[in-house]
N, C-alpha and C positions, 0 to 999 in steps of 0.2 A: 504493499500500500505505500503510495507516496505521500510526504508529509504535507499537510495542509494548514494554513492559517485562515481562520475565518473572523472577520471582524463585522459585527452587526451594530447598527446605530439605531436608537429609538429617539424621536423627539418628545420631549416633554409634553404633556397634555395641556389643555386649556387653563391658564392661570387666572386667578382672581383680577378683576379689573378689566376683562373682556380684551379684545384685539387692539393692541396698540404696540408702539415701538418701545420694546424694553431690551436693554442691553445688559451690561453688567451693573449699570446703575440703579436698576430697580429689581428688587428681590420678591416679587410677588409668589405667594404658594399656590398650589394647584387647587382648583375647584373640585367639587365632587364629580362632575363630569369629567374634569381632567384626569382624576385617579382612575375613573372607569375607562377612559380612553387607553390609558397606558396598560393596564391590566389586560385589556381585550388586545392590545398589540402584541404582548408577549405570550399570550395564552397559557399553556401549561409547561412552556419550555424550561428546563432547568440544566441544560447541557454545557453552560459557559464555565471556562475556569477562573474567570475574574470578571467583575463588573467595574468599568471605570466611569466616573461621573464628573459633570461640573459641580462647582461648589455651590451655585445657586439653588435655592430651596426647590424651585419648580423641577429640578432634576435630581438633586441630592436626597430629598425626602423619599421620593420612590425608589431610587437606587439602594438605599439603606434598607427600606422594608422588603423589597424584593430579595436581597442579599440574605436578609434574616429568614426570610420563610423558606428560601430554597437552598440554605446553607452554602452560599456563594460568597467568597470574600470581595469586599468593595474597596476601592482606592479613590479618593477625591484628587483631581489633578486641576489646580487653578487655571492652567493655560486652556482649559475646556469651557471657559467662561464665554458667554456671547460677546460679539463686537459691540464696542460702545457707540451709542448713536448720537453723542453730544446734544445739541439743541433740539433733537427729535425725540429725546427720551421722554416717554410718557404721552406722546401724541399719537393720534389715530391717523389711518391714512385718509379719512375725509377731512379732518382738521388741517392736515398738510396741503391736500388739494385745494382747500379753501384759502389758507393764509400764507402758503409758500409754494404755489403751483409750480413756478419755473424752477425752483430750487429742486422740487420733487421730481420733476420730468428730466432735469439734467443729471440727476443721481442714477435715475434708472436707464438712461441713455449711455451713461459713461461713469460708473461708480467709482473708478480709480481717479478721474480728473475732477470729479465734483462730489466729494463726501459732503455730509452735513457739517455745519459749523461746530467746532470743537469735538467732532467725532473721531473715533480711532480710524486711521487711514486703511482703506481695503487691503492694500499691498501689506501693511504691518500686520494686519489680522491673519491674512492668509499665511504670511510667513510663521506667525506664532503657531497656527494649527498645523501647517505641514511639519514643523520640528517636533511637535508633541505627537503627531501621528507617527512619524518615522521612529520615534523612541519607543512607543508602546508597540509597534509592529515588530521591532527587533527584540524588544524585551519578552514579548509572548509569541514569538515564532513557533509555530506547530501547535498553537492553542486556539481555543473558541473564545472570543473576547465580545461583550456586550458594551457599547458606549452609549450612556444616558446624557444627552446634549441638547443643543439648541438648532434651529433651523440653519443659522448662519455657520455654525461650527460643522454641521454635517454637509452643507453645501460645499464648504472649503475643503473638508476631507476627503469627499468623493472626488472633486475636481483634481486635488493634489494626486490621489491614488490612480487616476487614469491618464494622468499626464497633461491635464489642461490647466489653464491660469486663472487667476482671480477675476478677469474680465468677463468670464463666463459663469460665474456663481450664481448670478441672479436669474438665469435662464432655468433653474430647477426649483420646482416647487416641492417643498417638504412639509408634510402635514403632521398635525398633532397626533401623538401617540401611535404613529406609523413607523415601521421598521424598513431599513435598508441594509444591504449586505454586500460586502466585498470578500471574495474568496481568492487566495493565493494558492496556487498548485503547481509544482514543477517549474517554478520561476515565471509562471504566467499569472496575470490578474484578471479576474472576471468581476464586472458590476453585475450581480446576479437578481438583486431585488431592489425595488425603489417604491416607497411608500405601500408597503405590504403588511400583513400580519402573519404570525407564527402559528 
């Protein structure tokens, strides 16, 4: 049997406060619906060797509970926190379209050139996620890993894994409580699952 490394990502469920831009500056916990989304996403799976999580409550609370229930070690990695949205923190898409429409449009046309005011630069964020991804890929080679994280983190990790750049990150939709999977086998990588359930 060839050695395989499988990395699965689950995005946190719906947080309290509804849909809005929350990076690492806002630490809303999950709603009851958010918890249900995540339990639905992982199903009865218990085959992971380790669970890695963002330190933010909307990820870490679930990761700890899952680890306790299924007897899987959990490690918090600070670098798995979401991108910082600067002046957009706490704002909804509708508020941005109403109050900062040009800024909003420019960001999604070219997120590298036009980050929100005082936000973490997309290249810096992508580099942060690429480094932590390579670290745990090497650290847990031959293992099954679950990463509990944010939409931005999962986008960046998947782009890095397949050799794409930060400019393509926002072309992928990552849904609450859904799982994505990357498998390494015989030196080859396959993106096997996007927004699925186990």
